[in-house]
C-alpha positions as CSV (number, residue, x, y, z in Angstrom):
1,M,-0.1,-0.1,0.1
2,D,1.1,3.5,-0.8
3,P,2.5,5.0,2.7
4,D,0.5,8.3,2.1
5,A,-2.6,6.2,1.8
6,E,-1.7,3.9,4.6
7,E,-1.1,7.2,6.6
8,R,-4.5,8.6,5.7
9,R,-6.2,5.2,6.8
10,Q,-4.5,5.4,10.2
11,R,-5.6,8.8,10.8
12,H,-9.2,8.3,9.6
13,A,-9.3,5.0,11.9
14,L,-7.8,7.1,14.9
15,R,-10.6,9.7,14.3
16,A,-13.3,7.2,14.1
17,A,-12.2,5.3,17.1
18,Q,-12.1,8.5,19.2
19,M,-15.6,9.4,18.0
20,Y,-16.9,5.7,18.7
21,Y,-15.2,5.0,21.9
22,L,-14.7,8.0,23.8
23,Q,-17.5,10.4,22.4
24,D,-20.4,7.7,22.1
25,Q,-21.3,8.5,18.6
26,T,-23.1,6.0,16.5
27,M,-21.4,4.6,13.2
28,E,-24.2,6.3,11.2
29,S,-23.2,9.8,12.8
30,I,-19.3,9.0,12.4
31,A,-20.2,8.0,8.5
32,R,-22.0,11.3,8.1
33,E,-19.1,13.4,9.4
34,L,-16.5,11.6,7.7
35,G,-18.3,11.4,4.7
36,T,-18.5,7.8,4.1
37,S,-20.3,4.8,4.6
38,R,-21.4,2.9,7.8
39,S,-19.5,-0.3,6.3
40,S,-16.5,1.7,6.0
41,V,-16.6,3.0,9.5
42,S,-17.0,-0.5,10.6
43,R,-13.8,-1.5,8.7
44,L,-12.1,1.6,10.1
45,L,-12.9,0.5,13.7
46,S,-11.9,-3.0,13.0
47,F,-8.4,-1.8,11.4
48,A,-8.2,0.3,14.8
49,R,-8.4,-2.7,17.0
50,D,-6.4,-5.0,14.7
51,T,-3.5,-2.5,14.5
52,G,-3.3,-1.6,18.2
53,L,-4.8,1.9,18.0
54,V,-7.7,0.6,20.2
55,E,-7.3,-1.6,23.2
56,I,-10.3,-3.3,24.6
57,R,-10.3,-4.6,28.1
58,V,-13.2,-6.1,29.6
59,R,-13.8,-6.3,33.5
60,S,-16.5,-7.6,35.6
61,P,-15.9,-7.8,39.6
62,H,-18.5,-10.4,39.9
63,A,-17.6,-12.7,37.3
64,R,-16.0,-16.0,37.9
65,G,-12.8,-15.5,36.1
66,E,-12.5,-12.2,38.2
67,R,-12.7,-14.3,41.4
68,L,-10.2,-16.8,40.2
69,E,-7.9,-14.1,39.2
70,R,-8.0,-12.6,42.8
71,A,-7.3,-16.2,44.3
72,I,-4.3,-16.8,41.9
73,A,-2.9,-13.4,43.1
74,E,-3.4,-14.0,46.7
75,R,-2.3,-17.7,46.6
76,Y,0.7,-17.3,44.1
77,G,1.8,-13.5,44.0
78,V,1.3,-13.3,40.3
79,A,-1.1,-11.1,38.2
80,A,-3.5,-13.6,36.5
81,H,-5.8,-13.0,33.4
82,V,-8.5,-15.5,33.1
83,V,-9.8,-16.5,29.7
84,P,-13.5,-17.5,29.8
85,L,-14.3,-20.4,27.8
86,P,-17.3,-22.8,27.6
87,P,-17.1,-26.0,29.5
88,R,-17.1,-28.2,26.3
89,I,-14.3,-26.8,24.0
90,S,-11.7,-28.9,22.2
91,D,-8.0,-28.5,23.0
92,V,-7.2,-26.9,20.0
93,D,-10.0,-24.1,20.3
94,R,-9.0,-23.6,23.9
95,L,-5.3,-23.2,22.8
96,E,-6.4,-20.7,20.1
97,R,-8.6,-18.7,22.1
98,V,-6.2,-18.3,25.1
99,A,-3.4,-17.4,22.3
100,M,-5.7,-14.8,20.5
101,T,-6.3,-13.2,24.2
102,A,-2.6,-13.2,24.9
103,G,-1.5,-11.9,21.6
104,R,-3.8,-8.8,22.2
105,M,-2.8,-8.4,25.7
106,L,1.2,-8.6,25.2
107,G,1.6,-5.1,24.1
108,A,0.6,-3.7,27.3
109,F,3.4,-5.5,28.8
110,L,6.1,-3.7,26.4
111,D,7.7,-0.4,25.5
112,S,10.4,1.0,23.5
113,H,14.1,0.2,24.3
114,M,13.3,-3.4,25.6
115,T,14.7,-6.5,25.1
116,V,11.9,-9.3,24.8
117,G,12.8,-13.1,25.2
118,V,10.5,-15.4,23.0
119,A,10.5,-19.2,23.5
120,W,9.4,-21.5,20.8
121,G,6.5,-24.1,21.1
122,S,2.9,-24.7,20.2
123,T,1.5,-22.0,22.3
124,M,4.0,-19.3,21.4
125,S,3.5,-20.2,17.6
126,A,-0.3,-19.6,18.2
127,V,0.2,-16.5,20.0
128,S,2.6,-15.0,17.4
129,R,-0.4,-15.3,14.8
130,H,-2.6,-12.9,17.0
131,L,-0.1,-10.4,18.2
132,A,-1.5,-6.8,17.9
133,P,0.9,-4.4,16.4
134,K,2.4,-1.6,18.5
135,D,4.7,1.2,17.3
136,L,7.8,0.8,19.3
137,S,11.6,1.7,18.6
138,D,14.8,0.1,19.8
139,V,13.1,-3.3,20.5
140,V,15.1,-6.3,20.2
141,V,13.2,-10.2,20.4
142,V,15.7,-12.8,21.1
143,Q,15.0,-16.5,20.7
144,M,15.3,-17.9,24.3
145,N,16.4,-21.7,23.4
146,G,17.7,-23.6,20.4
147,A,15.4,-25.6,18.3
148,G,17.3,-28.0,16.2
149,N,17.3,-31.8,16.5
150,T,18.1,-34.8,14.3
151,Q,15.5,-34.4,12.0
152,T,15.4,-30.5,11.5
153,T,17.3,-27.4,12.3
154,G,14.4,-25.8,13.7
155,I,15.2,-22.5,12.0
156,D,12.4,-22.1,9.9
157,Y,9.8,-23.0,12.6
158,A,11.3,-20.8,15.3
159,S,12.1,-17.9,12.9
160,R,8.4,-17.8,11.9
161,I,7.6,-17.1,15.5
162,L,10.3,-14.6,16.1
163,Q,9.7,-12.6,12.8
164,R,5.8,-12.3,13.6
165,F,7.1,-10.7,17.1
166,G,9.4,-8.5,15.2
167,D,7.0,-7.3,12.7
168,A,4.2,-6.6,15.3
169,Y,6.7,-4.3,17.5
170,G,9.0,-3.3,14.6
171,A,11.9,-5.2,16.6
172,Q,15.3,-6.4,15.5
173,V,15.2,-10.1,15.7
174,Q,18.0,-12.4,17.2
175,Q,17.9,-16.0,16.6
176,F,19.7,-18.5,18.4
177,A,20.9,-21.2,15.9
178,V,21.8,-24.2,18.2
179,P,20.2,-27.6,18.9
180,A,17.5,-27.7,21.6
181,F,19.4,-30.4,23.3
182,F,23.0,-31.3,22.7
183,D,24.2,-34.9,22.5
184,D,27.1,-34.3,24.7
185,P,27.1,-31.8,27.7
186,A,30.8,-31.2,27.1
187,T,29.9,-29.9,23.3
188,R,27.4,-27.5,25.0
189,R,29.7,-26.2,27.5
190,A,32.6,-25.6,24.7
191,L,30.0,-24.0,22.3
192,W,29.0,-21.4,25.0
193,R,32.5,-20.2,25.1
194,E,32.4,-19.3,21.4
195,R,31.9,-15.4,20.7
196,F,28.6,-15.5,18.6
197,V,27.1,-17.8,21.4
198,V,28.4,-15.3,24.2
199,R,26.9,-12.6,22.5
200,L,23.5,-14.1,22.1
201,L,23.8,-15.1,25.9
202,D,24.4,-11.5,26.6
203,V,21.4,-10.3,24.8
204,Q,19.3,-13.0,26.6
205,Q,20.9,-11.7,30.0
206,A,19.8,-8.4,29.1
207,M,16.0,-9.5,28.9
208,D,13.3,-7.2,30.4
209,V,10.3,-9.4,29.5
210,A,10.2,-13.2,28.8
211,V,7.3,-14.7,27.0
212,F,6.8,-18.4,27.1
213,G,4.5,-21.3,27.3
214,L,5.2,-24.5,29.5
215,G,5.7,-27.9,28.4
216,S,4.4,-31.1,29.9
217,P,6.4,-34.2,29.1
218,F,3.8,-36.9,30.8
219,A,0.8,-35.3,30.0
220,E,-2.1,-36.9,27.6
221,V,-1.8,-33.9,25.3
222,R,1.8,-33.1,24.8
223,S,3.7,-29.9,23.7
224,H,5.6,-29.4,20.4
225,V,9.0,-30.3,21.8
226,Y,7.7,-34.0,23.0
227,I,5.9,-34.7,19.4
228,G,8.6,-33.0,17.2
229,G,11.3,-35.6,17.5
230,Y,13.4,-33.8,20.1
231,L,13.5,-36.7,22.8
232,E,14.1,-40.4,22.8
233,P,12.4,-43.1,24.9
234,D,15.5,-43.3,27.4
235,E,15.4,-39.4,27.8
236,Y,11.8,-39.7,29.0
237,D,12.8,-42.5,31.5
238,S,15.7,-40.1,32.7
239,L,13.2,-37.0,33.3
240,R,10.7,-39.5,35.1
241,A,13.5,-40.8,37.2
242,D,14.5,-36.9,38.1
243,G,11.0,-36.2,39.0
244,A,10.5,-33.4,35.9
245,V,7.0,-32.2,36.0
246,G,7.4,-29.7,33.1
247,D,9.7,-27.5,30.9
248,L,10.3,-23.8,30.3
249,A,12.1,-23.3,26.9
250,T,13.2,-26.9,27.2
251,V,14.7,-26.5,30.7
252,F,13.2,-28.9,32.9
253,Y,11.6,-28.6,36.7
254,R,10.3,-30.6,39.5
255,A,6.9,-30.1,41.1
256,D,8.8,-27.7,43.7
257,G,10.3,-25.7,41.1
258,S,13.6,-27.0,41.5
259,S,15.8,-27.9,38.6
260,D,19.3,-28.9,40.0
261,G,20.2,-32.3,39.3
262,I,18.0,-33.0,36.4
263,A,20.4,-34.8,33.9
264,L,19.0,-33.7,30.7
265,N,19.1,-29.7,31.7
266,E,23.2,-30.2,31.4
267,R,22.4,-30.7,27.5
268,A,19.6,-28.3,27.2
269,S,19.9,-24.8,25.3
270,G,17.3,-22.8,27.4
271,P,18.2,-20.5,29.9
272,D,19.5,-21.2,33.3
273,L,16.4,-20.7,35.4
274,S,18.0,-18.8,38.2
275,R,19.0,-16.4,35.4
276,L,15.3,-16.2,34.3
277,R,14.1,-15.4,37.6
278,Q,16.1,-12.1,37.5
279,V,13.9,-11.0,34.3
280,A,11.5,-8.5,35.5
281,R,8.5,-9.6,33.7
282,R,8.0,-13.3,33.0
283,V,4.6,-13.8,31.1
284,C,3.3,-17.4,31.0
285,I,0.8,-18.4,28.6
286,V,-0.7,-21.7,29.2
287,S,-3.8,-23.5,28.5
288,G,-5.6,-26.8,29.3
289,P,-6.0,-28.8,32.7
290,Q,-3.3,-31.2,31.4
291,K,-0.9,-28.4,32.2
292,L,-1.8,-28.2,36.0
293,E,1.3,-30.0,37.2
294,A,3.6,-28.1,34.9
295,L,1.9,-25.0,35.9
296,Q,2.1,-25.6,39.6
297,G,5.7,-26.4,39.4
298,A,6.5,-23.3,37.6
299,L,4.6,-21.3,40.1
300,A,6.5,-23.0,43.0
301,G,9.7,-22.0,41.4
302,G,8.9,-18.5,41.0
303,L,9.4,-18.2,37.4
304,V,6.1,-16.4,36.7
305,T,5.1,-12.8,37.2
306,D,2.1,-12.6,34.8
307,L,0.0,-15.4,33.9
308,I,-2.6,-15.9,31.0
309,L,-4.6,-19.0,31.2
310,D,-8.0,-20.5,30.4
311,E,-10.8,-20.7,32.9
312,A,-10.7,-24.5,33.5
313,L,-6.9,-24.7,34.2
314,A,-7.4,-21.6,36.7
315,A,-10.2,-23.4,38.4
316,A,-8.2,-26.5,38.8
317,L,-5.1,-24.2,40.0
318,V,-7.0,-22.6,42.6
319,G,-8.9,-25.9,43.7
320,A,-5.6,-27.8,44.0
321,A,-4.1,-25.1,46.1
């Protein structure tokens, strides 16, 4: 689109949004004032919402979701946003609707001059498709863990997620082109001394916000890392023996949030969880009751500051506390 035409469209969308949301004018009256049709005003308002000119928040102090949010905040010390969903909904639709809500909320956590860490996985892939653009400057989006395995480099998959974040926020994208898991811990330690890896690790160290989902290795509905050829049967046995209940950016933890002594972590490319806890804002996006144990472990380990989850999982979390 011609840049001048795009600027005019944004200007008209902003004017229509101000009249509709701030001045309580009808679409008919806006159409008359702008000299256009009602359908054109509707498209302008949709454009304003989709591009982040307008952010809509719905709050109901008497809704079940509000009560669950308060209970989670009181018990776990995190800011929770509960996505209301019908009781009978498929796992695919549940993830999609939580991801859509998260994608439209994330901009509120971000500002110019920030470094944003992004994990990859089914949840983050879905979230990346629903990001509401926000006009920011000097933002860096950095990949939190490698994505390669014996079947693929993982570059295409991870880069699509990162690039959507980059496009939405006008950010520079920093990829982490290493395996998700190394065959030998010594190889990982050696590569972590290479200058190109040290540079990426320094970028990760500077994260202001980390955005991630949670993996659940033994749930019936498994995350991308567990269906994408990343782990062998003996590695599942090792995780079970070490008491792992979940992973964050392919780093595993137990029900109490501890991660020391889990053998597979010595070969993982994800961030050290003690360093991750130093990130000021850690946004966890998770859906489905099958993720309850993984979520409880992440909360016990202090890995989360902001939580976006569906109503059924929130109720299970509060009920299990």
